[in-house]
Backbone as a chain_set.jsonl record, in Angstrom:
{"seq": "XXXXXXXXXXXXXXXXXXXXXXXXXXXXXXXXXXXXXXXXXXXXXXXXXXXXXXXXXXXXXXXXXXXXX", "coords": {"N": [[-4.346, -65.283, 47.952], [-3.122, -66.207, 50.896], [-0.782, -68.613, 52.419], [-0.518, -69.697, 55.038], [-0.37, -68.303, 57.954], [0.542, -66.29, 61.375], [-0.209, -67.021, 64.659], [0.565, -65.93, 67.851], [3.433, -66.354, 66.943], [3.283, -69.007, 66.131], [2.811, -70.689, 63.208], [-0.239, -71.055, 60.802], [-2.046, -73.055, 58.727], [-3.872, -71.553, 56.28], [-6.137, -72.614, 55.583], [-6.423, -74.545, 57.764], [-7.779, -73.155, 59.494], [-9.632, -71.8, 58.317], [-11.536, -73.892, 58.151], [-12.139, -74.256, 60.527], [-13.382, -72.047, 61.183], [-15.798, -73.02, 59.319], [-16.54, -75.209, 60.878], [-17.365, -74.043, 62.692], [-19.288, -72.123, 62.07], [-21.197, -73.93, 61.047], [-22.101, -75.307, 63.528], [-23.707, -73.189, 64.179], [-26.07, -72.58, 62.128], [-26.713, -75.821, 62.565], [-27.765, -75.831, 64.744], [-30.112, -73.591, 64.332], [-31.479, -75.001, 62.302], [-32.413, -77.318, 63.822], [-33.952, -76.097, 65.844], [-36.013, -75.17, 63.913], [-37.096, -77.024, 63.312], [-36.53, -78.646, 61.211], [-34.758, -80.881, 60.732], [-36.491, -83.051, 60.996], [-37.083, -83.654, 58.404], [-35.144, -84.727, 56.923], [-33.484, -87.15, 55.222], [-30.741, -88.417, 55.913], [-29.284, -87.267, 58.605], [-26.563, -87.191, 59.238], [-24.585, -87.068, 56.794], [-25.663, -84.958, 55.756], [-25.138, -83.075, 57.518], [-22.236, -83.141, 57.063], [-22.33, -82.319, 54.453], [-23.429, -80.093, 54.863], [-20.916, -78.73, 56.025], [-19.149, -78.892, 54.195], [-20.068, -77.037, 52.137], [-20.06, -74.73, 53.506], [-17.475, -74.197, 53.962], [-16.039, -74.204, 51.25], [-17.513, -72.256, 50.716], [-16.288, -70.009, 52.326], [-13.62, -70.529, 51.801], [-13.965, -69.193, 48.835], [-14.865, -66.393, 49.615], [-12.17, -65.329, 50.943], [-10.751, -65.803, 48.861], [-11.742, -64.357, 47.567], [-11.717, -61.472, 48.778], [-8.546, -61.108, 49.509], [-6.026, -59.759, 47.396]], "CA": [[-4.796, -65.56, 49.226], [-2.383, -66.485, 52.405], [-0.752, -70.021, 52.227], [-0.457, -69.827, 56.318], [-0.141, -66.883, 59.102], [1.077, -66.807, 62.048], [-0.725, -66.627, 65.919], [1.639, -65.871, 68.475], [4.761, -67.339, 66.607], [3.1, -70.467, 65.539], [2.323, -70.402, 61.726], [-1.35, -71.83, 60.59], [-2.406, -72.972, 57.548], [-4.925, -70.932, 56.429], [-7.281, -73.968, 55.617], [-7.068, -75.077, 58.572], [-8.263, -71.682, 59.755], [-10.977, -71.948, 57.024], [-12.011, -75.239, 58.448], [-12.669, -74.356, 62.368], [-14.846, -71.147, 60.977], [-16.782, -73.376, 58.84], [-16.789, -75.755, 61.832], [-18.512, -73.193, 64.082], [-20.833, -71.59, 61.295], [-21.918, -75.341, 60.598], [-22.883, -75.634, 64.538], [-24.512, -72.471, 64.584], [-26.838, -73.455, 61.175], [-27.316, -76.42, 62.499], [-28.968, -75.035, 65.868], [-31.054, -72.879, 64.243], [-31.852, -76.099, 61.839], [-33.048, -77.92, 64.932], [-34.989, -75.267, 66.556], [-37.255, -74.905, 63.06], [-37.407, -78.917, 63.07], [-35.751, -78.98, 59.491], [-34.216, -82.456, 60.864], [-37.331, -84.318, 60.688], [-37.51, -83.915, 56.811], [-34.186, -84.54, 56.14], [-33.17, -88.614, 55.229], [-29.341, -88.604, 56.8], [-28.646, -85.846, 59.539], [-24.777, -86.818, 59.221], [-24.306, -86.723, 55.211], [-26.485, -83.015, 55.279], [-24.156, -81.929, 58.286], [-21.151, -83.372, 55.924], [-22.357, -81.452, 53.062], [-23.32, -78.467, 55.001], [-19.946, -77.992, 56.124], [-18.079, -78.876, 52.801], [-20.316, -75.997, 51.406], [-19.696, -73.543, 53.771], [-15.944, -74.295, 53.651], [-16.327, -73.726, 50.095], [-17.716, -70.497, 50.692], [-15.401, -69.163, 52.66], [-12.662, -69.959, 50.852], [-13.921, -68.808, 47.436], [-15.08, -65.335, 50.382], [-11.546, -65.295, 51.112], [-10.096, -65.913, 47.869], [-11.996, -63.303, 46.293], [-11.134, -60.704, 49.486], [-7.681, -60.781, 49.224], [-5.658, -59.893, 46.123]], "C": [[-2.979, -66.194, 50.288], [-2.096, -67.909, 52.624], [-1.405, -70.255, 54.192], [-0.036, -68.237, 56.692], [0.114, -67.228, 60.334], [-0.003, -66.396, 63.432], [-0.041, -67.163, 66.962], [2.633, -66.258, 68.333], [4.686, -68.253, 65.689], [2.012, -70.174, 64.044], [1.306, -71.483, 61.475], [-1.565, -71.693, 59.859], [-4.035, -72.565, 57.309], [-6.627, -72.14, 55.745], [-7.54, -74.844, 56.976], [-7.835, -73.854, 59.811], [-9.781, -71.624, 59.16], [-11.917, -73.148, 57.868], [-12.287, -75.001, 60.05], [-13.663, -73.253, 61.832], [-15.525, -71.887, 60.841], [-17.51, -74.142, 59.822], [-18.185, -74.972, 62.765], [-19.556, -72.668, 63.557], [-21.992, -72.633, 61.377], [-22.976, -75.47, 62.045], [-23.79, -74.361, 64.448], [-25.578, -72.539, 63.496], [-27.404, -74.677, 61.715], [-28.48, -76.276, 63.986], [-29.999, -74.186, 65.249], [-31.77, -74.1, 63.319], [-33.142, -76.698, 62.678], [-34.048, -77.071, 65.296], [-35.987, -75.133, 65.577], [-37.782, -76.468, 62.965], [-37.727, -79.526, 61.528], [-35.497, -80.534, 59.654], [-35.101, -83.214, 60.438], [-38.058, -84.277, 59.311], [-36.776, -84.97, 56.438], [-33.661, -86.3, 56.422], [-32.252, -88.834, 56.577], [-28.724, -87.349, 57.691], [-27.094, -86.005, 58.957], [-24.37, -86.231, 57.593], [-24.885, -85.257, 55.272], [-25.713, -82.397, 56.246], [-23.027, -81.765, 57.318], [-21.353, -82.217, 55.084], [-23.107, -80.37, 53.369], [-22.056, -78.112, 55.306], [-19.195, -78.054, 54.875], [-18.761, -77.248, 52.33], [-20.101, -74.33, 52.187], [-18.033, -73.154, 53.776], [-16.151, -73.591, 52.568], [-16.811, -72.247, 50.085], [-16.898, -69.513, 50.859], [-14.289, -69.195, 52.262], [-12.936, -69.241, 49.564], [-14.37, -66.748, 48.248], [-13.515, -64.927, 50.576], [-10.412, -64.786, 50.038], [-10.358, -64.483, 47.062], [-11.387, -61.656, 47.136], [-9.678, -60.427, 49.228], [-7.18, -60.563, 47.849], [-5.039, -61.179, 45.295]], "O": [[-1.899, -66.466, 49.764], [-3.052, -68.577, 53.019], [-2.45, -70.824, 54.508], [0.428, -67.334, 55.995], [-0.02, -68.42, 60.613], [-0.665, -65.378, 63.23], [0.087, -68.367, 67.179], [3.191, -66.662, 69.353], [5.458, -68.478, 64.757], [0.902, -69.655, 63.934], [1.589, -72.648, 61.753], [-1.575, -70.524, 59.471], [-5.044, -73.009, 57.858], [-7.851, -72.022, 55.683], [-8.494, -75.582, 57.222], [-8.322, -74.147, 60.902], [-10.834, -71.394, 59.755], [-13.114, -72.933, 58.058], [-12.751, -75.975, 60.642], [-14.85, -73.517, 62.025], [-16.268, -72.064, 61.806], [-18.734, -74.048, 59.909], [-19.303, -75.242, 63.205], [-20.634, -72.6, 64.148], [-23.183, -72.457, 61.63], [-24.19, -75.656, 61.963], [-24.938, -74.687, 64.751], [-26.58, -72.585, 64.21], [-28.6, -74.822, 61.46], [-29.668, -76.583, 64.079], [-30.993, -74.151, 65.976], [-32.938, -74.204, 63.692], [-34.344, -76.638, 62.416], [-35.178, -77.437, 64.975], [-37.087, -74.945, 66.096], [-38.873, -76.823, 62.519], [-38.521, -80.286, 60.973], [-35.949, -81.345, 58.846], [-34.828, -84.061, 59.588], [-39.194, -84.681, 59.062], [-37.223, -85.95, 55.841], [-33.476, -86.717, 57.565], [-32.58, -89.192, 57.708], [-27.779, -86.641, 57.343], [-26.522, -85.109, 58.336], [-23.929, -85.106, 57.36], [-24.256, -84.423, 54.62], [-25.475, -81.204, 56.057], [-22.753, -80.687, 56.79], [-20.581, -81.259, 55.054], [-23.514, -79.637, 52.468], [-21.814, -76.989, 54.865], [-18.56, -77.039, 54.59], [-17.962, -76.322, 52.189], [-20.021, -73.217, 51.666], [-17.539, -72.037, 53.62], [-16.443, -72.402, 52.69], [-16.372, -71.314, 49.412], [-16.661, -68.535, 50.15], [-13.662, -68.137, 52.219], [-11.969, -68.59, 49.169], [-14.176, -65.828, 47.454], [-13.493, -63.736, 50.265], [-9.571, -63.892, 50.135], [-9.649, -63.799, 46.324], [-10.79, -60.804, 46.477], [-9.513, -59.357, 48.64], [-7.833, -61.143, 46.98], [-4.768, -61.07, 44.099]]}, "num_chains": 1, "name": "protein.A"}
């Protein structure tokens, strides 16, 4: 897995890109869960959102590690 990559000449750490992507994915998952009414059954929505972010970040990291040699 590369440590960083360039975007228009600016070095961007891979973890920052993964965190941004995980944040955007969390927003999509959160929107779907809100539409389904799942947040009425969640005890602490902020903790749930944070855990969801970490799970998505870990999944993206493992996926990138699995794809790149």
